[in-house]
C-alpha positions in Angstrom: 65.0 165.9 229.5 68.6 166.8 229.4 68.9 166.2 233.4 67.7 162.6 233.1 69.7 162.1 230.1 72.7 163.3 232.3 71.9 161.0 234.9 71.5 158.1 233.2 75.4 158.5 231.8 76.3 158.9 235.9 78.6 155.7 237.0 75.9 153.6 238.8 73.0 153.9 236.9 72.4 152.5 233.2 74.4 149.5 235.3 75.2 148.0 238.5 78.7 149.0 239.6 81.2 146.9 240.0 83.7 146.2 242.4 86.1 148.1 240.6 84.8 151.2 240.2 83.0 150.8 243.9 87.0 150.3 245.0 87.3 153.7 243.3 84.5 156.1 245.1 85.4 158.2 248.1 83.0 157.7 250.8 81.5 161.1 250.1 80.0 159.2 246.6 77.4 156.8 247.6 75.9 154.0 244.9 72.9 154.7 243.7 69.7 152.4 245.0 68.2 149.7 242.9 64.8 151.9 243.0 66.9 155.4 242.2 68.2 153.4 239.1 64.6 153.1 237.9 63.3 156.1 238.8 65.7 157.5 236.7 64.7 155.0 233.7 61.5 155.4 234.2 61.2 159.2 234.5 62.9 158.9 231.0 61.2 156.9 229.5 57.8 158.6 230.4 59.6 162.0 228.7 60.4 160.7 225.6 56.7 159.0 225.2 55.0 162.0 225.6 57.6 164.0 223.9 57.1 161.3 220.8 60.3 160.3 221.1 60.2 156.7 222.0 61.9 155.4 219.6 64.6 157.0 220.3 64.1 155.0 223.6 64.7 151.0 222.1 64.5 150.2 226.1 61.6 152.1 226.8 60.0 150.0 224.5 61.1 146.9 225.6 59.6 148.4 229.5 56.8 149.2 227.9 55.8 146.3 225.8 56.1 144.3 228.4 53.3 146.6 230.0 50.7 146.6 227.0 51.1 142.3 227.4 50.3 142.7 230.7 47.8 144.7 230.8 46.3 142.5 227.8 46.9 139.0 229.7 44.7 140.8 232.6 41.9 141.4 230.4 41.9 138.0 229.1 42.1 135.9 232.5 39.2 138.6 234.1 36.8 138.4 230.8 36.8 134.7 231.1 
């Protein structure tokens, strides 16, 4: 979990890089792609939920609530 928390603090993971940050990057540094950023976030959310520390992750809590809402919508539409 510590590795994922550190990964979230890397430039370009929590939010996309700004043009200034891109200009400062060297050729050896690769900007994280959207799917990599999302994967880190979701893995961290999964770890926090398994450890019952979901209140520590308000962003993860919002994502989970949206997913549960979609599941409920599918159930109500399927039952009609």
